C-alpha positions as CSV (number, residue, x, y, z in Angstrom):
1,M,-11.6,-83.9,33.2
2,A,-10.4,-81.5,30.5
3,K,-7.0,-80.3,30.0
4,R,-6.3,-77.0,31.6
5,L,-5.5,-74.5,29.1
6,S,-3.8,-71.1,29.7
7,R,-6.0,-67.9,29.8
8,R,-3.8,-66.7,27.0
9,I,-4.8,-69.8,24.8
10,L,-8.4,-69.4,25.7
11,A,-8.5,-65.7,24.8
12,A,-6.8,-66.4,21.5
13,H,-9.3,-69.0,20.5
14,L,-12.2,-66.7,21.4
15,A,-10.6,-63.8,19.6
16,A,-10.1,-66.1,16.5
17,A,-13.7,-67.1,16.8
18,V,-15.0,-63.6,17.0
19,E,-13.0,-62.5,13.9
20,D,-14.2,-65.5,12.0
21,G,-17.8,-64.9,12.8
22,D,-18.2,-67.7,15.0
23,A,-18.6,-66.2,18.4
24,K,-21.5,-67.8,19.7
25,K,-20.0,-71.4,19.3
26,A,-16.8,-70.1,20.9
27,V,-18.5,-68.6,23.8
28,K,-20.4,-71.7,24.5
29,Q,-17.3,-73.9,24.3
30,L,-15.6,-71.5,26.6
31,A,-18.3,-71.5,29.2
32,A,-18.4,-75.3,29.1
33,H,-14.5,-75.5,29.3
34,L,-14.7,-73.1,32.3
35,I,-17.6,-75.0,34.2
36,E,-15.6,-78.2,33.6
37,T,-12.5,-77.0,34.9
38,R,-14.0,-74.9,37.7
39,R,-12.6,-71.6,36.4
40,I,-15.8,-69.6,36.1
41,K,-14.2,-66.8,38.0
42,E,-11.8,-66.2,35.0
43,A,-14.2,-65.4,32.4
44,D,-14.1,-61.6,32.8
45,L,-10.3,-61.8,32.6
46,I,-10.4,-64.2,29.4
47,V,-13.1,-61.9,27.8
48,R,-10.8,-58.7,28.5
49,D,-7.7,-60.5,27.1
50,A,-9.6,-61.7,24.0
51,E,-10.8,-58.1,23.3
52,Q,-7.3,-56.8,23.6
53,Q,-6.2,-59.4,21.3
54,L,-8.9,-58.3,18.7
55,A,-7.9,-54.6,19.1
56,D,-4.2,-55.5,18.5
57,R,-5.8,-57.1,15.2
58,G,-7.7,-53.8,14.3
59,V,-11.2,-55.3,15.6
60,V,-12.4,-53.2,18.5
61,V,-15.2,-54.3,20.7
62,G,-16.5,-51.8,23.2
63,T,-19.4,-51.0,25.4
64,V,-21.3,-47.5,25.3
65,V,-23.2,-46.8,28.6
66,S,-25.7,-44.0,28.5
67,A,-28.8,-43.1,30.7
68,F,-31.0,-43.8,27.7
69,D,-31.2,-45.8,24.5
70,L,-29.4,-43.8,21.9
71,S,-30.8,-42.9,18.8
72,S,-29.4,-44.8,15.5
73,A,-27.8,-41.7,14.3
74,M,-26.0,-41.1,17.5
75,Q,-25.0,-44.9,17.7
76,S,-23.5,-44.4,14.1
77,A,-21.7,-41.1,15.0
78,L,-20.1,-43.0,18.0
79,Q,-19.1,-45.7,15.8
80,T,-17.4,-43.4,13.4
81,M,-16.0,-41.4,16.2
82,V,-14.3,-44.8,17.8
83,K,-13.1,-46.0,14.3
84,K,-11.4,-42.9,13.6
85,E,-9.9,-42.7,17.2
86,T,-8.6,-46.1,17.5
87,G,-7.6,-46.5,13.8
88,S,-9.5,-50.0,13.7
89,R,-10.8,-51.5,10.5
90,Q,-14.0,-52.9,12.5
91,V,-15.7,-51.5,15.3
92,T,-18.2,-53.4,17.4
93,L,-20.2,-51.3,20.1
94,V,-22.7,-52.9,22.6
95,Y,-25.0,-50.4,23.9
96,R,-26.7,-50.4,27.2
97,S,-28.6,-48.1,29.5
98,D,-28.2,-47.3,33.0
99,P,-30.3,-44.7,34.6
100,S,-27.6,-44.0,37.3
101,V,-25.4,-42.3,34.5
102,L,-28.1,-39.4,34.6
103,G,-26.9,-38.1,31.3
104,G,-24.1,-38.3,28.7
105,F,-22.2,-41.6,27.8
106,A,-19.4,-43.5,28.6
107,I,-17.3,-45.8,26.0
108,H,-15.2,-48.6,27.4
109,L,-12.7,-50.0,25.1
110,P,-9.8,-52.2,25.4
111,G,-7.0,-50.1,27.1
112,K,-9.2,-46.9,26.7
113,Q,-12.1,-45.0,28.4
114,L,-14.0,-42.0,27.4
115,D,-16.1,-40.7,30.1
116,R,-18.6,-38.1,28.9
117,T,-21.1,-38.4,31.5
118,I,-22.6,-35.6,33.7
119,Q,-21.4,-37.2,36.8
120,T,-17.8,-36.9,35.7
121,H,-18.5,-33.2,34.3
122,L,-19.9,-32.4,37.8
123,T,-16.9,-34.3,39.7
124,T,-14.5,-32.3,37.5
125,L,-16.1,-28.9,38.4
126,K,-16.2,-29.7,42.0
127,T,-12.5,-30.6,42.1
128,R,-11.6,-27.3,40.1
129,F,-13.7,-25.2,42.6
130,K,-12.0,-26.9,45.6
131,K,-8.6,-25.9,44.2
132,A,-9.5,-22.2,43.7
């Protein structure tokens, strides 16, 4: 049986592999290790920790969720905005669509969230009118 490594060590290994451009191999190794040590439930936590370590090194990995696929111009604008906002030297955004978003977008970054969805705007308006 494989030696049990801490989440911090696994996250550091994954973050270093992503920085070195060898993410696919590291993810396969991580998956195999988690299966062998029966720690699959920790996968999300390890990825989150690795993303935070990367962010601390100036490499931001985030997710953009929108109702529809975004144009390349919009993706480029979001990339530039995140790079400027975080002060990171490298930004990688993964884009996915979710029809339940209705409109707008949400950006999920390590330690930060930017929610510009219609749902959030409607909820904010509803809250403001209840207080008035």
